[in-house]
Structure formats: structure tokens, C-alpha cells
N, CA, C and O atoms as CSV, one atom per row, in Angstrom:
chain,resi,resn,atom,element,x,y,z
A,1,UNK,N,N,59.869,81.071,79.688
A,1,UNK,CA,C,59.902,82.506,79.533
A,1,UNK,C,C,61.180,83.037,80.190
A,1,UNK,O,O,61.437,82.745,81.358
A,2,UNK,N,N,61.984,83.816,79.451
A,2,UNK,CA,C,63.228,84.336,80.021
A,2,UNK,C,C,62.947,85.334,81.133
A,2,UNK,O,O,61.976,86.090,81.109
A,3,UNK,N,N,63.844,85.298,82.105
A,3,UNK,CA,C,63.745,86.219,83.233
A,3,UNK,C,C,64.517,87.483,82.880
A,3,UNK,O,O,65.684,87.389,82.498
A,4,UNK,N,N,63.906,88.670,82.994
A,4,UNK,CA,C,64.630,89.897,82.664
A,4,UNK,C,C,65.758,90.132,83.675
A,4,UNK,O,O,65.601,89.901,84.874
A,5,UNK,N,N,66.876,90.588,83.165
A,5,UNK,CA,C,68.029,90.894,84.013
A,5,UNK,C,C,67.911,92.307,84.544
A,5,UNK,O,O,67.422,93.212,83.868
A,6,UNK,N,N,68.369,92.469,85.761
A,6,UNK,CA,C,68.383,93.812,86.352
A,6,UNK,C,C,69.437,94.639,85.630
A,6,UNK,O,O,70.455,94.092,85.207
A,7,UNK,N,N,69.223,95.927,85.479
A,7,UNK,CA,C,70.236,96.765,84.820
A,7,UNK,C,C,71.506,96.819,85.671
A,7,UNK,O,O,71.468,96.699,86.895
A,8,UNK,N,N,72.624,97.002,84.979
A,8,UNK,CA,C,73.887,97.116,85.690
A,8,UNK,C,C,73.842,98.316,86.620
A,8,UNK,O,O,73.318,99.368,86.253
A,9,UNK,N,N,74.391,98.166,87.829
A,9,UNK,CA,C,74.410,99.338,88.719
A,9,UNK,C,C,75.357,100.399,88.164
A,9,UNK,O,O,76.356,100.080,87.518
A,10,UNK,N,N,75.039,101.627,88.418
A,10,UNK,CA,C,75.920,102.702,87.969
A,10,UNK,C,C,77.180,102.668,88.821
A,10,UNK,O,O,77.101,102.466,90.032
A,11,UNK,N,N,78.340,102.864,88.202
A,11,UNK,CA,C,79.577,102.837,88.979
A,11,UNK,C,C,79.619,103.996,89.967
A,11,UNK,O,O,79.079,105.069,89.700
A,12,UNK,N,N,80.270,103.770,91.118
A,12,UNK,CA,C,80.342,104.862,92.090
A,12,UNK,C,C,81.162,106.025,91.540
A,12,UNK,O,O,82.119,105.831,90.791
A,13,UNK,N,N,80.777,107.203,91.918
A,13,UNK,CA,C,81.503,108.403,91.515
A,13,UNK,C,C,82.763,108.484,92.369
A,13,UNK,O,O,82.671,108.460,93.596
A,14,UNK,N,N,83.954,108.582,91.740
A,14,UNK,CA,C,85.176,108.649,92.540
A,14,UNK,C,C,85.195,109.899,93.409
A,14,UNK,O,O,84.719,110.964,93.015
A,15,UNK,N,N,85.755,109.737,94.598
A,15,UNK,CA,C,85.859,110.856,95.528
A,15,UNK,C,C,86.825,111.885,94.976
A,15,UNK,O,O,87.958,111.557,94.623
A,16,UNK,N,N,86.386,113.108,94.902
A,16,UNK,CA,C,87.244,114.219,94.497
A,16,UNK,C,C,87.250,115.229,95.629
A,16,UNK,O,O,86.195,115.718,96.034
A,17,UNK,N,N,88.437,115.547,96.145
A,17,UNK,CA,C,88.503,116.534,97.220
A,17,UNK,C,C,87.901,117.852,96.764
A,17,UNK,O,O,87.841,118.128,95.566
A,18,UNK,N,N,87.448,118.679,97.728
A,18,UNK,CA,C,86.787,119.940,97.387
A,18,UNK,C,C,87.578,120.815,96.424
A,18,UNK,O,O,86.995,121.421,95.525
A,19,UNK,N,N,88.883,120.892,96.592
A,19,UNK,CA,C,89.658,121.760,95.705
A,19,UNK,C,C,90.159,121.007,94.469
A,19,UNK,O,O,90.867,121.585,93.644
A,20,UNK,N,N,89.794,119.700,94.327
A,20,UNK,CA,C,90.126,118.944,93.132
A,20,UNK,C,C,91.567,118.511,93.014
A,20,UNK,O,O,91.982,118.111,91.926
A,21,UNK,N,N,92.353,118.567,94.074
A,21,UNK,CA,C,93.757,118.194,93.981
A,21,UNK,C,C,93.950,116.727,94.337
A,21,UNK,O,O,93.608,116.287,95.435
A,22,UNK,N,N,94.498,115.988,93.396
A,22,UNK,CA,C,94.808,114.580,93.593
A,22,UNK,C,C,96.233,114.322,93.162
A,22,UNK,O,O,96.822,115.093,92.404
A,23,UNK,N,N,96.775,113.230,93.654
A,23,UNK,CA,C,98.079,112.793,93.215
A,23,UNK,C,C,98.000,111.301,92.965
A,23,UNK,O,O,96.954,110.687,93.175
A,24,UNK,N,N,99.093,110.716,92.519
A,24,UNK,CA,C,99.084,109.295,92.219
A,24,UNK,C,C,100.387,108.645,92.640
A,24,UNK,O,O,101.429,109.295,92.729
A,25,UNK,N,N,100.305,107.334,92.898
A,25,UNK,CA,C,101.480,106.526,93.179
A,25,UNK,C,C,101.177,105.097,92.795
A,25,UNK,O,O,100.026,104.752,92.528
A,26,UNK,N,N,102.204,104.260,92.765
A,26,UNK,CA,C,102.050,102.863,92.391
A,26,UNK,C,C,101.873,102.041,93.660
A,26,UNK,O,O,102.624,102.211,94.620
A,27,UNK,N,N,100.876,101.144,93.669
A,27,UNK,CA,C,100.604,100.280,94.812
A,27,UNK,C,C,101.829,99.410,95.084
A,27,UNK,O,O,102.393,98.825,94.159
A,28,UNK,N,N,102.236,99.323,96.328
A,28,UNK,CA,C,103.410,98.519,96.664
A,28,UNK,C,C,103.105,97.030,96.657
A,28,UNK,O,O,104.014,96.210,96.783
A,29,UNK,N,N,101.819,96.669,96.509
A,29,UNK,CA,C,101.450,95.260,96.450
A,29,UNK,C,C,101.287,94.756,95.028
A,29,UNK,O,O,102.052,93.906,94.571
A,30,UNK,N,N,100.279,95.287,94.323
A,30,UNK,CA,C,99.943,94.760,92.994
A,30,UNK,C,C,100.444,95.624,91.846
A,30,UNK,O,O,100.258,95.253,90.688
A,31,UNK,N,N,101.076,96.773,92.126
A,31,UNK,CA,C,101.670,97.672,91.140
A,31,UNK,C,C,100.637,98.442,90.325
A,31,UNK,O,O,100.988,99.025,89.299
A,32,UNK,N,N,99.362,98.463,90.752
A,32,UNK,CA,C,98.352,99.285,90.088
A,32,UNK,C,C,98.567,100.747,90.437
A,32,UNK,O,O,99.136,101.061,91.482
A,33,UNK,N,N,98.121,101.634,89.577
A,33,UNK,CA,C,98.224,103.066,89.826
A,33,UNK,C,C,97.105,103.472,90.773
A,33,UNK,O,O,95.937,103.171,90.528
A,34,UNK,N,N,97.461,104.154,91.852
A,34,UNK,CA,C,96.495,104.597,92.854
A,34,UNK,C,C,96.368,106.110,92.809
A,34,UNK,O,O,97.377,106.813,92.746
A,35,UNK,N,N,95.151,106.617,92.840
A,35,UNK,CA,C,94.894,108.051,92.960
A,35,UNK,C,C,94.494,108.325,94.394
A,35,UNK,O,O,93.782,107.528,95.005
A,36,UNK,N,N,94.943,109.440,94.934
A,36,UNK,CA,C,94.610,109.787,96.317
A,36,UNK,C,C,94.559,111.300,96.466
A,36,UNK,O,O,95.204,112.024,95.709
A,37,UNK,N,N,93.794,111.778,97.442
A,37,UNK,CA,C,93.732,113.228,97.663
A,37,UNK,C,C,95.022,113.718,98.312
A,37,UNK,O,O,95.604,113.026,99.148
A,38,UNK,N,N,95.462,114.901,97.929
A,38,UNK,CA,C,96.659,115.479,98.541
A,38,UNK,C,C,96.428,115.627,100.039
A,38,UNK,O,O,95.340,115.999,100.478
A,39,UNK,N,N,97.449,115.335,100.804
A,39,UNK,CA,C,97.342,115.402,102.250
A,39,UNK,C,C,97.213,114.030,102.892
A,39,UNK,O,O,97.431,113.888,104.095
A,40,UNK,N,N,96.859,113.008,102.099
A,40,UNK,CA,C,96.755,111.649,102.643
A,40,UNK,C,C,98.148,111.152,103.016
A,40,UNK,O,O,99.129,111.502,102.361
A,41,UNK,N,N,98.236,110.344,104.060
A,41,UNK,CA,C,99.527,109.789,104.482
A,41,UNK,C,C,99.712,108.358,104.006
A,41,UNK,O,O,100.840,107.868,103.945
A,42,UNK,N,N,98.614,107.678,103.668
A,42,UNK,CA,C,98.684,106.319,103.128
A,42,UNK,C,C,97.443,106.062,102.289
A,42,UNK,O,O,96.429,106.746,102.429
A,43,UNK,N,N,97.537,105.057,101.405
A,43,UNK,CA,C,96.441,104.720,100.517
A,43,UNK,C,C,96.250,103.211,100.553
A,43,UNK,O,O,97.214,102.457,100.422
A,44,UNK,N,N,94.997,102.765,100.731
A,44,UNK,CA,C,94.683,101.346,100.709
A,44,UNK,C,C,94.204,100.991,99.300
A,44,UNK,O,O,93.264,101.598,98.788
A,45,UNK,N,N,94.849,100.013,98.683
A,45,UNK,CA,C,94.510,99.596,97.332
A,45,UNK,C,C,93.185,98.839,97.326
A,45,UNK,O,O,92.989,97.927,98.129
A,46,UNK,N,N,92.283,99.207,96.433
A,46,UNK,CA,C,90.978,98.548,96.329
A,46,UNK,C,C,91.101,97.168,95.684
A,46,UNK,O,O,90.190,96.351,95.811
A,47,UNK,N,N,92.211,96.894,94.995
A,47,UNK,CA,C,92.383,95.612,94.320
A,47,UNK,C,C,92.980,94.559,95.257
A,47,UNK,O,O,92.452,93.453,95.373
A,48,UNK,N,N,94.098,94.915,95.931
A,48,UNK,CA,C,94.806,93.916,96.742
A,48,UNK,C,C,94.794,94.221,98.244
A,48,UNK,O,O,95.303,93.427,99.035
A,49,UNK,N,N,94.228,95.342,98.639
A,49,UNK,CA,C,94.099,95.761,100.044
A,49,UNK,C,C,95.424,96.061,100.746
A,49,UNK,O,O,95.462,96.154,101.973
A,50,UNK,N,N,96.499,96.212,99.991
A,50,UNK,CA,C,97.787,96.585,100.587
A,50,UNK,C,C,97.782,98.088,100.837
A,50,UNK,O,O,97.331,98.864,99.994
A,51,UNK,N,N,98.283,98.494,101.998
A,51,UNK,CA,C,98.378,99.910,102.336
A,51,UNK,C,C,99.757,100.411,101.907
A,51,UNK,O,O,100.782,99.876,102.330
A,52,UNK,N,N,99.766,101.439,101.068
A,52,UNK,CA,C,101.010,102.030,100.572
A,52,UNK,C,C,101.173,103.401,101.201
A,52,UNK,O,O,100.259,104.224,101.152
A,53,UNK,N,N,102.344,103.652,101.796
A,53,UNK,CA,C,102.629,104.955,102.393
A,53,UNK,C,C,102.850,105.991,101.298
A,53,UNK,O,O,103.478,105.714,100.277
A,54,UNK,N,N,102.325,107.180,101.529
A,54,UNK,CA,C,102.489,108.293,100.599
A,54,UNK,C,C,103.771,109.028,100.977
A,54,UNK,O,O,103.981,109.322,102.154
A,55,UNK,N,N,104.642,109.334,99.993
A,55,UNK,CA,C,105.851,110.093,100.316
A,55,UNK,C,C,105.491,111.470,100.856
A,55,UNK,O,O,104.437,112.008,100.516
A,56,UNK,N,N,106.354,112.053,101.695
A,56,UNK,CA,C,106.065,113.379,102.254
A,56,UNK,C,C,105.848,114.424,101.156
A,56,UNK,O,O,106.411,114.304,100.068
A,57,UNK,N,N,105.032,115.449,101.438
A,57,UNK,CA,C,104.796,116.502,100.441
A,57,UNK,C,C,106.104,117.136,99.987
A,57,UNK,O,O,107.017,117.353,100.784
A,58,UNK,N,N,106.178,117.425,98.710
A,58,UNK,CA,C,107.373,118.046,98.152
A,58,UNK,C,C,108.419,117.042,97.706
A,58,UNK,O,O,109.435,117.430,97.129
A,59,UNK,N,N,108.195,115.751,97.962
A,59,UNK,CA,C,109.141,114.727,97.538
A,59,UNK,C,C,108.996,114.523,96.040
A,59,UNK,O,O,107.903,114.240,95.548
A,60,UNK,N,N,110.083,114.667,95.324
A,60,UNK,CA,C,110.039,114.525,93.872
A,60,UNK,C,C,110.229,113.058,93.504
A,60,UNK,O,O,111.190,112.418,93.933
A,61,UNK,N,N,109.309,112.537,92.712
A,61,UNK,CA,C,109.352,111.123,92.331
A,61,UNK,C,C,109.880,110.971,90.911
A,61,UNK,O,O,109.779,111.883,90.090
A,62,UNK,N,N,110.446,109.800,90.641
A,62,UNK,CA,C,110.928,109.457,89.301
A,62,UNK,C,C,110.445,108.053,88.975
A,62,UNK,O,O,109.966,107.334,89.852
A,63,UNK,N,N,110.570,107.667,87.716
A,63,UNK,CA,C,110.125,106.349,87.273
A,63,UNK,C,C,111.214,105.684,86.451
A,63,UNK,O,O,112.022,106.352,85.805
A,64,UNK,N,N,111.223,104.350,86.484
A,64,UNK,CA,C,112.062,103.575,85.580
A,64,UNK,C,C,111.392,102.244,85.330
A,64,UNK,O,O,110.508,101.834,86.083
A,65,UNK,N,N,111.808,101.571,84.280
A,65,UNK,CA,C,111.278,100.252,83.957
A,65,UNK,C,C,112.276,99.224,84.459
A,65,UNK,O,O,113.467,99.313,84.163
A,66,UNK,N,N,111.786,98.233,85.228
A,66,UNK,CA,C,112.642,97.204,85.794
A,66,UNK,C,C,113.338,96.428,84.681
A,66,UNK,O,O,112.701,96.027,83.706
A,67,UNK,N,N,114.624,96.220,84.824
A,67,UNK,CA,C,115.394,95.455,83.847
A,67,UNK,C,C,115.106,93.976,83.887
A,67,UNK,O,O,115.419,93.262,82.934
A,68,UNK,N,N,114.505,93.489,84.983
A,68,UNK,CA,C,114.225,92.068,85.106
A,68,UNK,C,C,112.872,91.664,84.560
A,68,UNK,O,O,112.775,90.710,83.788
A,69,UNK,N,N,111.805,92.393,84.958
A,69,UNK,CA,C,110.450,91.990,84.573
A,69,UNK,C,C,109.695,93.063,83.803
A,69,UNK,O,O,108.535,92.860,83.445
A,70,UNK,N,N,110.330,94.203,83.542
A,70,UNK,CA,C,109.750,95.303,82.759
A,70,UNK,C,C,108.548,95.964,83.432
A,70,UNK,O,O,107.692,96.529,82.750
A,71,UNK,N,N,108.475,95.899,84.758
A,71,UNK,CA,C,107.431,96.580,85.517
A,71,UNK,C,C,107.836,98.038,85.717
A,71,UNK,O,O,109.008,98.333,85.950
A,72,UNK,N,N,106.866,98.949,85.627
A,72,UNK,CA,C,107.134,100.357,85.878
A,72,UNK,C,C,107.339,100.554,87.377
A,72,UNK,O,O,106.480,100.183,88.177
A,73,UNK,N,N,108.465,101.132,87.753
A,73,UNK,CA,C,108.787,101.380,89.158
A,73,UNK,C,C,108.814,102.873,89.415
A,73,UNK,O,O,109.312,103.639,88.590
A,74,UNK,N,N,108.280,103.296,90.558
A,74,UNK,CA,C,108.372,104.686,90.996
A,74,UNK,C,C,109.288,104.718,92.203
A,74,UNK,O,O,109.255,103.814,93.038
A,75,UNK,N,N,110.105,105.758,92.298
A,75,UNK,CA,C,111.035,105.879,93.404
A,75,UNK,C,C,111.301,107.350,93.677
A,75,UNK,O,O,111.006,108.212,92.848
A,76,UNK,N,N,111.861,107.625,94.845
A,76,UNK,CA,C,112.191,108.999,95.204
A,76,UNK,C,C,113.406,109.436,94.403
A,76,UNK,O,O,114.448,108.781,94.424
A,77,UNK,N,N,113.257,110.565,93.688
A,77,UNK,CA,C,114.355,111.070,92.855
A,77,UNK,C,C,115.602,111.276,93.708
A,77,UNK,O,O,115.540,111.797,94.822
A,78,UNK,N,N,116.726,110.856,93.156
A,78,UNK,CA,C,117.988,110.967,93.876
A,78,UNK,C,C,118.478,109.620,94.394
A,78,UNK,O,O,119.646,109.484,94.758
A,79,UNK,N,N,117.580,108.606,94.430
A,79,UNK,CA,C,118.008,107.272,94.858
A,79,UNK,C,C,119.008,106.732,93.851
A,79,UNK,O,O,118.923,107.041,92.663
A,80,UNK,N,N,119.956,105.926,94.317
A,80,UNK,CA,C,120.965,105.368,93.415
A,80,UNK,C,C,120.572,104.005,92.884
A,80,UNK,O,O,121.061,103.583,91.836
A,81,UNK,N,N,119.683,103.300,93.603
A,81,UNK,CA,C,119.204,102.006,93.123
A,81,UNK,C,C,117.778,101.790,93.608
A,81,UNK,O,O,117.347,102.371,94.604
A,82,UNK,N,N,117.045,100.933,92.873
A,82,UNK,CA,C,115.648,100.642,93.194
A,82,UNK,C,C,115.456,99.135,93.069
A,82,UNK,O,O,115.753,98.556,92.024
A,83,UNK,N,N,114.957,98.493,94.137
A,83,UNK,CA,C,114.687,97.065,94.072
A,83,UNK,C,C,113.238,96.849,93.658
A,83,UNK,O,O,112.324,97.431,94.242
A,84,UNK,N,N,113.037,96.017,92.655
A,84,UNK,CA,C,111.692,95.716,92.160
A,84,UNK,C,C,110.971,94.830,93.169
A,84,UNK,O,O,111.525,93.834,93.635
A,85,UNK,N,N,109.734,95.194,93.505
A,85,UNK,CA,C,108.971,94.399,94.458
A,85,UNK,C,C,108.375,93.157,93.811
A,85,UNK,O,O,107.891,92.267,94.510
A,86,UNK,N,N,108.406,93.089,92.480
A,86,UNK,CA,C,107.864,91.907,91.791
A,86,UNK,C,C,108.921,90.811,91.629
A,86,UNK,O,O,108.697,89.670,92.033
A,87,UNK,N,N,110.080,91.156,91.035
A,87,UNK,CA,C,111.104,90.143,90.748
A,87,UNK,C,C,112.360,90.313,91.599
A,87,UNK,O,O,113.282,89.504,91.504
A,88,UNK,N,N,112.406,91.357,92.430
A,88,UNK,CA,C,113.507,91.637,93.355
A,88,UNK,C,C,114.826,92.017,92.671
A,88,UNK,O,O,115.877,92.006,93.312
A,89,UNK,N,N,114.780,92.351,91.387
A,89,UNK,CA,C,115.967,92.838,90.690
A,89,UNK,C,C,116.338,94.203,91.242
A,89,UNK,O,O,115.463,95.045,91.446
A,90,UNK,N,N,117.622,94.435,91.487
A,90,UNK,CA,C,118.098,95.749,91.915
A,90,UNK,C,C,118.484,96.520,90.662
A,90,UNK,O,O,119.396,96.121,89.938
A,91,UNK,N,N,117.794,97.622,90.406
A,91,UNK,CA,C,118.000,98.442,89.217
A,91,UNK,C,C,118.785,99.687,89.583
A,91,UNK,O,O,118.522,100.302,90.616
A,92,UNK,N,N,119.750,100.070,88.749
A,92,UNK,CA,C,120.445,101.329,88.939
A,92,UNK,C,C,119.514,102.460,88.551
A,92,UNK,O,O,118.864,102.403,87.507
A,93,UNK,N,N,119.445,103.480,89.377
A,93,UNK,CA,C,118.588,104.632,89.103
A,93,UNK,C,C,119.493,105.811,88.767
A,93,UNK,O,O,119.901,106.572,89.645
A,94,UNK,N,N,119.793,105.943,87.502
A,94,UNK,CA,C,120.700,106.992,87.057
A,94,UNK,C,C,119.915,108.178,86.532
A,94,UNK,O,O,118.864,108.012,85.912
A,95,UNK,N,N,120.421,109.366,86.778
A,95,UNK,CA,C,119.820,110.579,86.221
A,95,UNK,C,C,120.130,110.622,84.729
A,95,UNK,O,O,121.084,109.994,84.271
A,96,UNK,N,N,119.331,111.355,83.979
A,96,UNK,CA,C,119.485,111.413,82.522
A,96,UNK,C,C,120.871,111.868,82.103
A,96,UNK,O,O,121.382,111.411,81.081
A,97,UNK,N,N,121.488,112.753,82.862
A,97,UNK,CA,C,122.812,113.242,82.464
A,97,UNK,C,C,123.924,112.285,82.868
A,97,UNK,O,O,125.094,112.569,82.612
A,98,UNK,N,N,123.591,111.155,83.492
A,98,UNK,CA,C,124.579,110.149,83.867
A,98,UNK,C,C,124.524,108.940,82.936
A,98,UNK,O,O,125.281,107.987,83.120
A,99,UNK,N,N,123.646,108.968,81.948
A,99,UNK,CA,C,123.391,107.817,81.099
A,99,UNK,C,C,123.766,108.122,79.657
A,99,UNK,O,O,123.558,109.233,79.167
A,100,UNK,N,N,124.323,107.117,78.984
A,100,UNK,CA,C,124.633,107.246,77.560
A,100,UNK,C,C,124.114,106.010,76.847
A,100,UNK,O,O,123.818,104.999,77.484
A,101,UNK,N,N,124.003,106.088,75.526
A,101,UNK,CA,C,123.513,104.980,74.713
A,101,UNK,C,C,124.544,104.613,73.664
A,101,UNK,O,O,125.291,105.467,73.188
A,102,UNK,N,N,124.580,103.338,73.304
A,102,UNK,CA,C,125.414,102.845,72.214
A,102,UNK,C,C,124.722,101.610,71.642
A,102,UNK,O,O,124.025,100.895,72.361
A,103,UNK,N,N,124.916,101.365,70.355
A,103,UNK,CA,C,124.375,100.152,69.749
A,103,UNK,C,C,125.352,99.006,69.968
A,103,UNK,O,O,126.563,99.183,69.839
A,104,UNK,N,N,124.822,97.824,70.301
A,104,UNK,CA,C,125.644,96.632,70.492
A,104,UNK,C,C,126.440,96.373,69.218
A,104,UNK,O,O,125.894,96.461,68.118
A,105,UNK,N,N,127.721,96.056,69.357
A,105,UNK,CA,C,128.592,95.790,68.215
A,105,UNK,C,C,128.262,94.493,67.505
A,105,UNK,O,O,128.785,94.236,66.421
A,106,UNK,N,N,127.403,93.668,68.092
A,106,UNK,CA,C,127.058,92.390,67.479
A,106,UNK,C,C,125.630,92.389,66.934
A,106,UNK,O,O,125.425,92.205,65.734
A,107,UNK,N,N,124.629,92.597,67.823
A,107,UNK,CA,C,123.219,92.480,67.407
A,107,UNK,C,C,122.552,93.828,67.148
A,107,UNK,O,O,121.386,93.864,66.753
A,108,UNK,N,N,123.259,94.934,67.359
A,108,UNK,CA,C,122.783,96.297,67.114
A,108,UNK,C,C,121.683,96.762,68.073
A,108,UNK,O,O,121.060,97.798,67.841
A,109,UNK,N,N,121.440,96.001,69.153
A,109,UNK,CA,C,120.471,96.405,70.179
A,109,UNK,C,C,120.959,97.710,70.808
A,109,UNK,O,O,122.153,97.863,71.066
A,110,UNK,N,N,120.043,98.653,71.057
A,110,UNK,CA,C,120.418,99.908,71.695
A,110,UNK,C,C,120.664,99.636,73.176
A,110,UNK,O,O,119.775,99.142,73.870
A,111,UNK,N,N,121.843,99.949,73.658
A,111,UNK,CA,C,122.238,99.684,75.043
A,111,UNK,C,C,122.365,100.986,75.809
A,111,UNK,O,O,122.773,102.006,75.252
A,112,UNK,N,N,122.018,100.952,77.076
A,112,UNK,CA,C,122.163,102.101,77.957
A,112,UNK,C,C,123.237,101.754,78.980
A,112,UNK,O,O,123.278,100.628,79.477
A,113,UNK,N,N,124.095,102.697,79.296
A,113,UNK,CA,C,125.165,102.453,80.253
A,113,UNK,C,C,125.509,103.741,80.978
A,113,UNK,O,O,125.139,104.832,80.543
A,114,UNK,N,N,126.219,103.602,82.085
A,114,UNK,CA,C,126.616,104.782,82.844
A,114,UNK,C,C,127.673,105.548,82.061
A,114,UNK,O,O,128.675,104.981,81.624
A,115,UNK,N,N,127.432,106.841,81.890
A,115,UNK,CA,C,128.341,107.670,81.113
A,115,UNK,C,C,129.745,107.602,81.703
A,115,UNK,O,O,129.924,107.713,82.916
A,116,UNK,N,N,130.724,107.422,80.847
A,116,UNK,CA,C,132.110,107.337,81.284
A,116,UNK,C,C,132.631,105.909,81.323
A,116,UNK,O,O,133.836,105.704,81.465
A,117,UNK,N,N,131.745,104.902,81.198
A,117,UNK,CA,C,132.194,103.507,81.197
A,117,UNK,C,C,133.012,103.238,79.938
A,117,UNK,O,O,132.825,103.899,78.917
A,118,UNK,N,N,133.918,102.269,80.015
A,118,UNK,CA,C,134.764,101.935,78.865
A,118,UNK,C,C,134.143,100.871,77.969
A,118,UNK,O,O,134.471,100.782,76.785
A,119,UNK,N,N,133.245,100.063,78.534
A,119,UNK,CA,C,132.578,99.032,77.739
A,119,UNK,C,C,131.233,98.709,78.368
A,119,UNK,O,O,130.974,99.037,79.526
A,120,UNK,N,N,130.372,98.052,77.570
A,120,UNK,CA,C,129.059,97.643,78.050
A,120,UNK,C,C,128.753,96.266,77.463
A,120,UNK,O,O,129.003,96.009,76.285
A,121,UNK,N,N,128.205,95.380,78.312
A,121,UNK,CA,C,127.866,94.027,77.873
A,121,UNK,C,C,126.388,93.968,77.506
A,121,UNK,O,O,125.533,94.406,78.275
A,122,UNK,N,N,126.095,93.431,76.343
A,122,UNK,CA,C,124.718,93.318,75.869
A,122,UNK,C,C,123.998,92.207,76.633
A,122,UNK,O,O,124.514,91.096,76.756
A,123,UNK,N,N,122.809,92.511,77.142
A,123,UNK,CA,C,122.019,91.519,77.873
A,123,UNK,C,C,121.349,90.533,76.930
A,123,UNK,O,O,120.883,89.483,77.373
A,124,UNK,N,N,121.292,90.846,75.635
A,124,UNK,CA,C,120.651,89.957,74.670
A,124,UNK,C,C,121.630,88.910,74.147
A,124,UNK,O,O,121.337,87.715,74.190
A,125,UNK,N,N,122.799,89.350,73.649
A,125,UNK,CA,C,123.740,88.415,73.023
A,125,UNK,C,C,125.049,88.255,73.801
A,125,UNK,O,O,125.914,87.478,73.396
A,126,UNK,N,N,125.206,88.985,74.916
A,126,UNK,CA,C,126.396,88.928,75.783
A,126,UNK,C,C,127.676,89.460,75.138
A,126,UNK,O,O,128.768,89.237,75.661
A,127,UNK,N,N,127.556,90.150,74.028
A,127,UNK,CA,C,128.711,90.749,73.371
A,127,UNK,C,C,129.152,91.982,74.165
A,127,UNK,O,O,128.307,92.752,74.623
A,128,UNK,N,N,130.448,92.178,74.331
A,128,UNK,CA,C,130.977,93.346,75.031
A,128,UNK,C,C,131.382,94.382,73.996
A,128,UNK,O,O,132.254,94.134,73.162
A,129,UNK,N,N,130.745,95.540,74.054
A,129,UNK,CA,C,131.002,96.627,73.121
A,129,UNK,C,C,131.843,97.690,73.809
A,129,UNK,O,O,131.495,98.153,74.895
A,130,UNK,N,N,132.955,98.081,73.180
A,130,UNK,CA,C,133.766,99.174,73.706
A,130,UNK,C,C,133.056,100.480,73.414
A,130,UNK,O,O,132.482,100.644,72.337
A,131,UNK,N,N,133.084,101.407,74.350
A,131,UNK,CA,C,132.446,102.701,74.143
A,131,UNK,C,C,133.487,103.799,74.283
A,131,UNK,O,O,134.514,103.626,74.939
A,132,UNK,N,N,133.205,104.914,73.663
A,132,UNK,CA,C,134.110,106.059,73.748
A,132,UNK,C,C,135.209,106.010,72.716
A,132,UNK,O,O,135.986,106.959,72.608
A,133,UNK,N,N,135.302,104.929,71.948
A,133,UNK,CA,C,136.351,104.807,70.949
A,133,UNK,C,C,136.096,105.731,69.765
A,133,UNK,O,O,137.022,106.349,69.242
A,134,UNK,N,N,134.838,105.824,69.346
A,134,UNK,CA,C,134.507,106.728,68.246
A,134,UNK,C,C,133.354,107.617,68.675
A,134,UNK,O,O,132.369,107.117,69.219
A,135,UNK,N,N,133.445,108.916,68.447
A,135,UNK,CA,C,132.400,109.829,68.905
A,135,UNK,C,C,131.013,109.529,68.332
A,135,UNK,O,O,130.008,109.854,68.965
A,136,UNK,N,N,130.940,108.915,67.146
A,136,UNK,CA,C,129.642,108.668,66.550
A,136,UNK,C,C,128.909,107.517,67.233
A,136,UNK,O,O,127.685,107.432,67.138
A,137,UNK,N,N,129.638,106.620,67.928
A,137,UNK,CA,C,128.982,105.473,68.538
A,137,UNK,C,C,128.461,105.776,69.936
A,137,UNK,O,O,127.729,104.966,70.506
A,138,UNK,N,N,128.817,106.912,70.493
A,138,UNK,CA,C,128.401,107.235,71.844
A,138,UNK,C,C,127.649,108.562,71.835
A,138,UNK,O,O,128.102,109.552,71.260
A,139,UNK,N,N,126.502,108.556,72.480
A,139,UNK,CA,C,125.707,109.782,72.564
A,139,UNK,C,C,125.374,110.034,74.016
A,139,UNK,O,O,124.691,109.224,74.643
A,140,UNK,N,N,125.839,111.132,74.557
A,140,UNK,CA,C,125.481,111.491,75.925
A,140,UNK,C,C,124.114,112.164,75.891
A,140,UNK,O,O,123.845,113.011,75.039
A,141,UNK,N,N,123.240,111.766,76.846
A,141,UNK,CA,C,121.929,112.380,76.937
A,141,UNK,C,C,122.005,113.588,77.851
A,141,UNK,O,O,122.600,113.521,78.927
A,142,UNK,N,N,121.420,114.667,77.439
A,142,UNK,CA,C,121.352,115.855,78.292
A,142,UNK,C,C,120.034,115.881,79.007
A,142,UNK,O,O,119.014,115.465,78.456
A,143,UNK,N,N,120.040,116.374,80.254
A,143,UNK,CA,C,118.794,116.411,81.029
A,143,UNK,C,C,117.913,117.552,80.614
A,143,UNK,O,O,116.827,117.726,81.167
């Protein structure tokens, strides 16, 4: 005779501060997204138990995708570079108005480079594409 299974326990209700204000950041250990009540100074990750410091109130955050492992990175806006905690690649953190795009002259991959550069090397095929030679091949992004 089969033994009846107990019903699954109901998941705990997440803590919501009285005024309902929460913020989020990326865990410095496992890179999971953490939610925390405003006013907290640090957050302990429930997955990996790493304690991540919360940036001071009013600190504007930005995001970029790591060029080495494609992990989403969060950093304080205004930083010039961000080191990935997963693969340790140092990524340039450029503002939108400092970045331009061009298609690789060989494989047509869309490349991003610092605005004003004379050439950019493709990470896929290693072809060096000259930029700024023709206005149609270079597009400056506006913020």
C-alpha cells in the first residue's frame, strides 16, 4: 500500500518593509539578484551566504555585461573600469556618450569602441577595422 506524501509546505512570505520600499543588488559571491529593504547596510545571500555591502543611499548604479564571461555586472556609475568577480576580466565602463559602434570589416560583427578611436580590433576574427573614415560606418550613441 503506497504511503501518502505530505503536502508541500507553503513558501515563506518575503519580508516587505512597512512602507514597501525595496532595492536590489547583485550578490558579490554567486551573482544572484538580491532584494533588500531600503536602509540596510549589507545583505546576506540565502544561496551562498556571502555578505554583500549595500552602496550608500543616493549612489547611482549602472550595469554592463562582462566581455569575458558575459555575466551581468553592477557598478557605481562614474567608474572607469569594472573587474568581474567571476572571470577577473577588467571591463571598461564607458558612458553611452563615450561609445560608438561599427561593423567589423571582415565578419560584419557589430563592434563597440571608445568614441574617437581610429581603429577597433574584432574579438571574433581579429580583423582591424578603421573607423571614422566614412560617416555611414560610424554611429555615435547619444545618452
